[in-house]
C-alpha atoms as a printed R data frame, in Angstrom:
    type eleno elety resid chain resno       x      y      z
1   ATOM     1    CA   UNK     A     1  94.577 67.138 90.307
2   ATOM     2    CA   UNK     A     2  91.724 64.690 90.822
3   ATOM     3    CA   UNK     A     3  90.876 61.852 88.498
4   ATOM     4    CA   UNK     A     4  87.273 62.045 87.451
5   ATOM     5    CA   UNK     A     5  86.619 58.386 86.884
6   ATOM     6    CA   UNK     A     6  86.828 55.454 89.274
7   ATOM     7    CA   UNK     A     7  87.651 53.085 86.420
8   ATOM     8    CA   UNK     A     8  90.539 55.319 85.380
9   ATOM     9    CA   UNK     A     9  91.722 55.492 88.998
10  ATOM    10    CA   UNK     A    10  91.721 51.712 89.235
11  ATOM    11    CA   UNK     A    11  93.617 51.442 85.933
12  ATOM    12    CA   UNK     A    12  96.250 53.921 87.093
13  ATOM    13    CA   UNK     A    13  96.654 52.054 90.376
14  ATOM    14    CA   UNK     A    14  97.183 48.779 88.513
15  ATOM    15    CA   UNK     A    15  99.632 50.508 86.208
16  ATOM    16    CA   UNK     A    16 101.640 51.729 89.183
17  ATOM    17    CA   UNK     A    17 101.969 48.304 90.763
18  ATOM    18    CA   UNK     A    18 102.313 46.235 87.588
19  ATOM    19    CA   UNK     A    19 105.692 44.568 87.163
20  ATOM    20    CA   UNK     A    20 108.104 46.486 84.996
21  ATOM    21    CA   UNK     A    21 109.153 45.127 81.623
22  ATOM    22    CA   UNK     A    22 112.328 43.093 81.532
23  ATOM    23    CA   UNK     A    23 113.153 44.109 77.971
24  ATOM    24    CA   UNK     A    24 116.809 44.269 77.070
25  ATOM    25    CA   UNK     A    25 118.494 47.656 77.402
26  ATOM    26    CA   UNK     A    26 119.719 47.806 73.819
27  ATOM    27    CA   UNK     A    27 118.543 49.347 70.593
28  ATOM    28    CA   UNK     A    28 118.501 53.012 71.736
29  ATOM    29    CA   UNK     A    29 120.515 54.026 68.671
30  ATOM    30    CA   UNK     A    30 117.908 52.369 66.434
31  ATOM    31    CA   UNK     A    31 115.347 54.851 67.752
32  ATOM    32    CA   UNK     A    32 117.285 57.844 66.445
33  ATOM    33    CA   UNK     A    33 115.975 57.128 62.944
34  ATOM    34    CA   UNK     A    34 112.370 57.721 64.098
35  ATOM    35    CA   UNK     A    35 111.017 61.092 62.933
36  ATOM    36    CA   UNK     A    36 111.862 63.899 65.386
37  ATOM    37    CA   UNK     A    37 113.247 61.496 68.010
38  ATOM    38    CA   UNK     A    38 114.453 63.268 71.171
39  ATOM    39    CA   UNK     A    39 116.052 61.432 74.079
40  ATOM    40    CA   UNK     A    40 115.153 63.465 77.171
41  ATOM    41    CA   UNK     A    41 116.780 61.185 79.754
42  ATOM    42    CA   UNK     A    42 117.516 57.514 80.299
43  ATOM    43    CA   UNK     A    43 113.842 57.066 81.280
44  ATOM    44    CA   UNK     A    44 112.044 59.411 78.864
45  ATOM    45    CA   UNK     A    45 112.064 59.903 75.092
46  ATOM    46    CA   UNK     A    46 109.667 61.412 72.577
47  ATOM    47    CA   UNK     A    47 109.202 61.322 68.824
48  ATOM    48    CA   UNK     A    48 106.857 61.448 65.910
49  ATOM    49    CA   UNK     A    49 104.961 58.358 64.781
50  ATOM    50    CA   UNK     A    50 106.827 55.136 65.459
51  ATOM    51    CA   UNK     A    51 106.976 53.061 62.265
52  ATOM    52    CA   UNK     A    52 105.437 49.626 62.720
53  ATOM    53    CA   UNK     A    53 108.737 47.912 61.942
54  ATOM    54    CA   UNK     A    54 110.390 49.799 64.843
55  ATOM    55    CA   UNK     A    55 107.959 48.807 67.603
56  ATOM    56    CA   UNK     A    56 110.373 46.047 68.601
57  ATOM    57    CA   UNK     A    57 113.195 48.625 68.793
58  ATOM    58    CA   UNK     A    58 111.193 50.517 71.430
59  ATOM    59    CA   UNK     A    59 110.864 47.361 73.524
60  ATOM    60    CA   UNK     A    60 114.504 46.407 72.927
61  ATOM    61    CA   UNK     A    61 115.551 49.845 74.234
62  ATOM    62    CA   UNK     A    62 113.868 48.925 77.523
63  ATOM    63    CA   UNK     A    63 110.760 51.102 77.384
64  ATOM    64    CA   UNK     A    64 108.001 49.925 79.724
65  ATOM    65    CA   UNK     A    65 105.298 52.193 78.331
66  ATOM    66    CA   UNK     A    66 104.350 53.961 75.109
67  ATOM    67    CA   UNK     A    67 101.982 56.926 75.318
68  ATOM    68    CA   UNK     A    68 100.544 57.982 71.965
69  ATOM    69    CA   UNK     A    69  99.098 61.517 71.943
70  ATOM    70    CA   UNK     A    70  97.968 61.398 68.310
71  ATOM    71    CA   UNK     A    71  94.387 60.886 67.284
72  ATOM    72    CA   UNK     A    72  93.589 57.508 65.759
73  ATOM    73    CA   UNK     A    73  94.372 57.287 62.077
74  ATOM    74    CA   UNK     A    74  93.633 54.046 60.260
75  ATOM    75    CA   UNK     A    75  96.467 54.497 57.775
76  ATOM    76    CA   UNK     A    76  99.062 55.731 60.271
77  ATOM    77    CA   UNK     A    77  98.588 54.103 63.661
78  ATOM    78    CA   UNK     A    78  95.606 51.743 63.727
79  ATOM    79    CA   UNK     A    79  97.713 48.683 64.614
80  ATOM    80    CA   UNK     A    80 100.068 50.455 67.005
81  ATOM    81    CA   UNK     A    81  98.410 49.432 70.265
82  ATOM    82    CA   UNK     A    82  98.467 45.772 69.249
83  ATOM    83    CA   UNK     A    83 102.066 45.884 68.017
84  ATOM    84    CA   UNK     A    84 103.332 47.643 71.154
85  ATOM    85    CA   UNK     A    85 101.433 45.313 73.496
86  ATOM    86    CA   UNK     A    86 102.706 42.334 71.506
87  ATOM    87    CA   UNK     A    87 106.218 43.407 72.609
88  ATOM    88    CA   UNK     A    88 105.151 43.278 76.272
89  ATOM    89    CA   UNK     A    89 105.065 47.065 76.580
90  ATOM    90    CA   UNK     A    90 102.151 48.975 78.138
91  ATOM    91    CA   UNK     A    91 100.321 51.123 75.574
92  ATOM    92    CA   UNK     A    92  98.104 54.134 76.190
93  ATOM    93    CA   UNK     A    93  96.469 56.503 73.731
94  ATOM    94    CA   UNK     A    94  95.337 59.983 74.722
95  ATOM    95    CA   UNK     A    95  93.947 61.336 71.447
96  ATOM    96    CA   UNK     A    96  94.867 65.042 71.692
97  ATOM    97    CA   UNK     A    97  93.127 67.261 69.154
98  ATOM    98    CA   UNK     A    98  95.661 69.288 67.166
99  ATOM    99    CA   UNK     A    99  93.379 72.297 66.598
100 ATOM   100    CA   UNK     A   100  91.929 72.226 70.124
101 ATOM   101    CA   UNK     A   101  94.325 70.758 72.679
102 ATOM   102    CA   UNK     A   102  92.456 70.310 75.959
103 ATOM   103    CA   UNK     A   103  93.671 70.972 79.475
104 ATOM   104    CA   UNK     A   104  91.874 67.768 80.532
105 ATOM   105    CA   UNK     A   105  94.132 65.754 78.177
106 ATOM   106    CA   UNK     A   106  97.202 67.439 79.670
107 ATOM   107    CA   UNK     A   107  95.993 66.693 83.207
108 ATOM   108    CA   UNK     A   108  95.408 63.031 82.298
109 ATOM   109    CA   UNK     A   109  98.914 62.901 80.834
110 ATOM   110    CA   UNK     A   110 100.338 64.381 84.047
111 ATOM   111    CA   UNK     A   111  98.468 61.802 86.140
112 ATOM   112    CA   UNK     A   112  99.743 58.932 84.006
113 ATOM   113    CA   UNK     A   113 103.311 60.239 84.124
114 ATOM   114    CA   UNK     A   114 103.177 60.640 87.911
115 ATOM   115    CA   UNK     A   115 101.900 57.097 88.431
116 ATOM   116    CA   UNK     A   116 104.530 55.813 85.987
117 ATOM   117    CA   UNK     A   117 107.464 57.170 87.948
118 ATOM   118    CA   UNK     A   118 110.308 54.675 87.825
119 ATOM   119    CA   UNK     A   119 109.236 53.334 84.456
120 ATOM   120    CA   UNK     A   120 110.911 54.041 81.129
121 ATOM   121    CA   UNK     A   121 108.334 56.000 79.101
122 ATOM   122    CA   UNK     A   122 108.204 56.762 75.371
123 ATOM   123    CA   UNK     A   123 105.805 59.579 74.411
124 ATOM   124    CA   UNK     A   124 104.923 60.247 70.805
125 ATOM   125    CA   UNK     A   125 102.384 61.709 68.410
126 ATOM   126    CA   UNK     A   126 102.383 62.172 64.648
127 ATOM   127    CA   UNK     A   127 105.325 64.618 64.467
128 ATOM   128    CA   UNK     A   128 106.454 65.031 68.122
129 ATOM   129    CA   UNK     A   129 104.772 68.412 68.345
130 ATOM   130    CA   UNK     A   130 101.957 67.482 70.761
131 ATOM   131    CA   UNK     A   131 104.323 65.132 72.591
132 ATOM   132    CA   UNK     A   132 107.130 67.680 72.943
133 ATOM   133    CA   UNK     A   133 104.733 70.272 74.433
134 ATOM   134    CA   UNK     A   134 103.169 67.788 76.878
135 ATOM   135    CA   UNK     A   135 106.609 66.514 77.927
136 ATOM   136    CA   UNK     A   136 107.908 70.089 78.303
137 ATOM   137    CA   UNK     A   137 104.955 71.031 80.500
138 ATOM   138    CA   UNK     A   138 105.281 67.862 82.580
139 ATOM   139    CA   UNK     A   139 108.978 68.418 83.115
140 ATOM   140    CA   UNK     A   140 108.600 72.066 84.136
141 ATOM   141    CA   UNK     A   141 105.261 72.084 85.972
142 ATOM   142    CA   UNK     A   142 105.230 68.664 87.647
143 ATOM   143    CA   UNK     A   143 108.773 67.291 87.761
144 ATOM   144    CA   UNK     A   144 110.306 70.677 88.631
145 ATOM   145    CA   UNK     A   145 112.994 70.562 85.979
146 ATOM   146    CA   UNK     A   146 114.763 73.657 84.709
147 ATOM   147    CA   UNK     A   147 112.599 75.529 82.193
148 ATOM   148    CA   UNK     A   148 115.465 76.440 79.843
149 ATOM   149    CA   UNK     A   149 116.627 72.832 79.480
150 ATOM   150    CA   UNK     A   150 113.089 71.507 78.931
151 ATOM   151    CA   UNK     A   151 112.378 74.292 76.409
152 ATOM   152    CA   UNK     A   152 115.603 73.486 74.547
153 ATOM   153    CA   UNK     A   153 114.494 69.859 74.132
154 ATOM   154    CA   UNK     A   154 111.035 70.971 72.931
155 ATOM   155    CA   UNK     A   155 112.560 73.426 70.464
156 ATOM   156    CA   UNK     A   156 114.648 70.645 68.904
157 ATOM   157    CA   UNK     A   157 111.290 69.777 67.337
158 ATOM   158    CA   UNK     A   158 109.443 73.113 67.136
159 ATOM   159    CA   UNK     A   159 108.606 76.425 68.774
160 ATOM   160    CA   UNK     A   160 104.895 76.354 69.672
161 ATOM   161    CA   UNK     A   161 104.739 80.137 70.143
162 ATOM   162    CA   UNK     A   162 103.839 80.381 66.437
163 ATOM   163    CA   UNK     A   163 100.701 78.290 66.977
164 ATOM   164    CA   UNK     A   164  97.914 80.181 68.766
165 ATOM   165    CA   UNK     A   165  96.209 77.096 70.237
166 ATOM   166    CA   UNK     A   166  99.425 75.535 71.527
167 ATOM   167    CA   UNK     A   167 100.817 78.798 72.890
168 ATOM   168    CA   UNK     A   168  97.475 79.286 74.683
169 ATOM   169    CA   UNK     A   169  97.620 75.776 76.172
170 ATOM   170    CA   UNK     A   170 101.136 76.393 77.480
171 ATOM   171    CA   UNK     A   171 100.155 79.744 78.975
172 ATOM   172    CA   UNK     A   172  96.985 78.334 80.559
173 ATOM   173    CA   UNK     A   173  98.864 75.372 82.024
174 ATOM   174    CA   UNK     A   174 101.606 77.598 83.419
175 ATOM   175    CA   UNK     A   175  99.038 79.919 85.017
176 ATOM   176    CA   UNK     A   176  96.965 77.039 86.428
177 ATOM   177    CA   UNK     A   177  99.884 75.139 87.886
178 ATOM   178    CA   UNK     A   178 101.713 78.236 89.152
179 ATOM   179    CA   UNK     A   179  98.641 78.991 91.287
180 ATOM   180    CA   UNK     A   180  98.649 75.469 92.783
181 ATOM   181    CA   UNK     A   181 102.299 75.460 93.893
């Protein structure tokens, strides 16, 4: 997968070599109260929208990066980037359209996840539906994890087969990446 933008390539390179956060490794249990929180592994979790008063909990749990897949919403997440960065945690927003999820957004997510290997990453959106699908696809198509286990984690939140646009994204991604392996 090629990055289409030199500026983005430079950003991803900097992200890969930037020093990792030295946040304390505590507070993981505090995250369980976040809507649809799912701990995937010691280095990866996902959830719905992180309440502003729990941004510090994310940093205290040792996360180096927060990736928000929700579109910007003034009432729900307008201050999130500032509050996450204030904790010394890298913040990225890939605003994925709910009605029209794009393969280009998924590919960007894959690129960011690949360059973030070795970092502790927290992926979220409004309800952990976008995030759980993107994480599922990353785990199965890029990281080579077992499909059944990744699907089980996604289905803790929802089963996207009942949503035409999300089922289509999953099928398209699986077809595209199966042909590149």
